N, C-alpha and C positions, 0 to 999 in steps of 0.2 A: 746531538748538539748542533745548533744552527751554525751555518757557515759564516765565518767572520769575514766581512768585506772591508778591504782598505779602500775607502771612498776616494781618497786623493789619487791613489794609483789607478783606480778604475776610471775616474774622470780623465786622467792622462791617457789611458788606453783608448777611450772614446774619441778624444781629440786627435790622437795620432791616426786613428782610422778615418776621421773626417778630413784630414789633411789631403789625402788622395781624392776624396769626393769633391771638395771645393776646387781643387786644381783641375779636375776633369770636366766638371759640369758648371762651375761658376757659382757664386753666391746666390745670385738672383733666381736661378732656375730650380733651386732646391727648397723644398718645404721641410719642416720638422718631421712630418709623417714619412716623407721619402727618405730622409736621412736615417730615421729609425729603421725603416725597411732595409736599407743598404747595410746597416750595422747589425741587423738581426736582433734588435731589442724593441721593447714596446715604447710607444710615445710617452707613456707615463714614466718609464725609466729615464728617457731623455730629458723630460721636463723636470725630473727630480734633480738632475745635475746642472741643467742649463735653463734659465727662465724663458729664453727665447733664442732664436737663431742668431741674432746680433751678438748676444752675450757669448754664445758658443764661438762665433768668429773672433771676437775680441780675445777670448781666452786662448784660442788657437794661436793667434799672433803672439801673445805673450809667451806661450809655451815654446814655440819654435825659436823665438828670439832669445829666450833665456838659455836654451840648450846651446845655441851658437855662441852666445856671449861667454858662457861657462867654458866652452872649448877654447875660444880665443884667449880667455884669461890665462888658461894653462900654457898657452904659447908664449906668454910674457916671461915664463921661466927660462925660455931659450935665450941665450946671450947672443947679441948681435942682430942688427936690423935685417941683414941679408938672410941669415938662417931663419929668422921669424917669417920673413916674406915667403921664402921657398916652402916652409912648412904650411903656411896659410894657403898658398895657391895649390899645393898638393892636396890639402884637405878639401878645398872646393872641387877639385877634379874628381877626387874619390867619392864625393857626395854630390856629384853634378846633378843627378836626377832630383834629389831632394831640394837643392838650391833652385833648380828650374821650376819645380812645383811651387815653391814659395813665391818666386817672381811672378808666375802666372796667376796665383791667387791675388796678389797685390794689384797687378795690372788689370785684371778683370774687375776687381772691386772698384778701383778708381774710375775705370771706364763707365761702369754702371752708375757710379756716384755722380758723374758729370751729367748724365742723362736724367737724374732724379729717380732712377728705378730702385735705388737702395738708399737707406738712411746715410746721411753724411757722417763719415768717420775720418775726416781729413786729419784731425788732431791725433787720433790713435795710430793711424798709418804713419804720420810724420814722426811720432814718438818712436815707432819701430825702426824707421829709416835712421833716425837720430842715434839710436843705440848702435847700429852697424857702423855709422860714421865715427862714433866715439871709439869703437873697437879698433877700426882701421887707424885712427889717430894714435891710439896707444901703441899699436904695432910699429908705427914709423916715427912717432914723435912730432907730428905736424898735422893740424886739422885740414889745411888745404890739400895736402897730399893724401890724407885719408879720404876726402871726398872724391878726389881723382881716382884713387885705388878702387873705391866702391863702384864708380862709374865704369872703370875698365872691366871689372868682373861682370857687371850687368851686361855690358856690351858684348863681351866674349860669350856669355851664356846665350844671348839672343842670336849671335852669329852662328853658334853651333846648333841652335834649335832650327835655324833656317837652312843652314848649309851642311849640317851633319859633320861627319869625320873629315870632310874636305877642308875644314878649318882645324888646324892642329892646335889643340889646347896647349901642348907642351911648348911649341914654338912661340905662340902668342904670350903665354905666361912668362917665358924667358925674356921676351922683349919688354914686357910690363915691368918685371923685376929690375931690369937694367935701367929703364927710364926712371923708375921711382928712386932707385939708389943714387943715380946722378943728381936728382933733385934734393934728396936728403943730405947728400955729402957737400952740397954747395949752398951758401946762404941764399935765401929767397930773393933778396934785393939784387943779386948778381945776374939774375935772369931777365932778359928783355921782355917787355910787355907787348901784347898785340896792339898795334896802333892802326886806327882807321886810315885807309888810303886818302891821300890828299885829293881834293876834287880837281 
């Protein structure tokens, strides 16, 4: 009896394996033949599931975003903004390598995009970032704070990538939670705006 293949699951497995490749080598430096070699499959198998490298990259973005959004949606079952925030920052810490790989993939692609070395996918990447902003907004109940929260996470990941364990994730996450909670608990209009210095 021939082996029955779950094509959707196998496509997901291939994408998960590509995750590390794109993070390590960058989108522009990999060909479909090289990717197939790294994955241990034929190029024919790869093209059966993905018409080209760009389609593979787009599907990878969708996959990792969907997984994170699904996890974040389950956090909405936690009552209280503070507990949700702490659960979210804990999740990022426990999955730090995965989040860092994702950031590196996006950063590398955008850098290559600006030089014209890769096809423009600004809209696809912006949709991905938009999904994360909406997730953060749901967690705290405010879009502006959600944008800030995502910026804090990206900044903390970059700092730890550069500085390693010298930057304590726990300490910085605790500061971030305190700052976000203060903003959530007070009306937005009660906070002063940054004003340019008078000449």
